[in-house]
N, C-alpha and C positions, 0 to 999 in steps of 0.2 A: 504494500500500500504506500503510495507516494503522496505524502502530505506536503503541500506547498507552505513553507514557513513565511511569516510576515514579520517585518521589523517594527517594533514599538516606536512611535515617534517621540516618546519621552526618554526612555532609557537606552534605546538603540538595540536591545536584545532581540534575537530571532525567536519568535513564539509561534505555536500552531494556529492561534487565532487571536484577533483583537476584539475588544468589547466596544460596541457602538451603542447609540441611543442612551447615552449616560444621563441625559436630562430626565429620563423616565425612572431610572433606578438609583441615581446618585443625587445627593443634595447639591443644590446650586453652589453652595459654599465650596465644596470640593472641586467642582469644575472651575470655579473662579480662581481658586488657589493654583490649579494646574495651569490656567491661562496666564496667571501672574508670573509663574516660574518659567513658562515656555510661551512667550508672547506670540509666536507665529502659529501656535497649535490651535486647532479647532476640535470640538468634541466629535465632529463628523469624520475625523481621521482615525478615531478609535484610540484605545490604550490597552496595554497588556494587563492581565489579571494581577500580577505582582505590583505593578505601579499603582493600580487602583486601590489595592489593599494597603499599600504604604501610605497613600494620601488619606485614606479613611482613618488609619491609626493616628496619623499626625493631627488630623483635623479633630478627631474625637478627644485626644489627649489635651488639646488646647481649649476645648470647650469648658465653660464655667457654669456652675449651677446657680441660678438666681435664688437668693435667700428668701424671696417672697413666694414665688410660684413653684419653685423647684425644678423648672425646665432647664435643660442644657442649652446654652446660648453661646455664640462666638465671643461676645464681650459683655461686660457689665459696665454700667455708667456710674461714675464716681463724681465727687465734687458737686453734688446736686444743689447745694446752697448757692452756687454761683449762677446756675442757669434755670433753676426751678423755683417756683413760688414757695414761700415758707408754708403756705397752707397745704400744699401737696405733701411736703415732707412731714408735716404734723399729722396729716391723715394716715400716711404710711406707718408712722410710729404708733398711732392709736390702734390701727388694725393689726399691726405686728409689733407688739411691745418689745420683743427681744432684738428687733432689727435696729441697726445703727447706720448712719450715712456712710461710714467707712467700709461697710460690707458691699455697697453698690446695689444696683437694681438693673434688671433687664429692660430693654426698650419697650416691649409690650406692656410690662407692668407700669412703667412710667406713663405711657400713653393712656392706660386704663385709669390710673389715678388722676391724670390730667383731665380726662373726660368727666370723672366723677366730680371734681371740684369746680369745673367750669360750667357744668350743666345746671339747669334750673333745679332748685331745691324742691319746689312745689309746682304742680301744673295749675293753670287757672281754675280748672274744675275742683281741684283739691282746696285751693284757697277760698273758693266760694262756699265750701261746706265746713270751714273751720269756725268753731264757736269761740268768740272772744268775750269773756265776761267784762261787764262795764262797771 
C-alpha cells in the first residue's frame, strides 16, 4: 500500500494526513495562535495531528479560571478600578464576598455586571404598582 505523505506547513514533518476544517473542531483561539506564529499559514492548508495537539496543550495551559464564573478564559482583566465604575466593583464584591480586585475577572462576567448596573432598576409597570406610604 503506497501512502502519499504530506508535509505539515507548520513543523515541516512528513505525515500521512493533514487535518483540515479546524474552524469546526478547534477553538478560534488556537487557530489565531497558529496564524500569529506562522503569518503566511491558513487553516485551509491543514496541520498535522502532533502540531494541533501541541497548540491545544499550550493554549489550555495558558488559560485562566475566572474566580466569579469558573470558566476557563484566555485572560483575566485586572486593575478594574481604573476602567470600571466603582458601582460595578461593589456589586461584584457583594455577590462574591471572597473575591478581590487583585484576582481579576473574565470579560463576560465584567460585561454581565456592567449590564446589571447600567440597566433600569424598575420597569415603568413595576413603578406604577409600588405603594409608597404618605
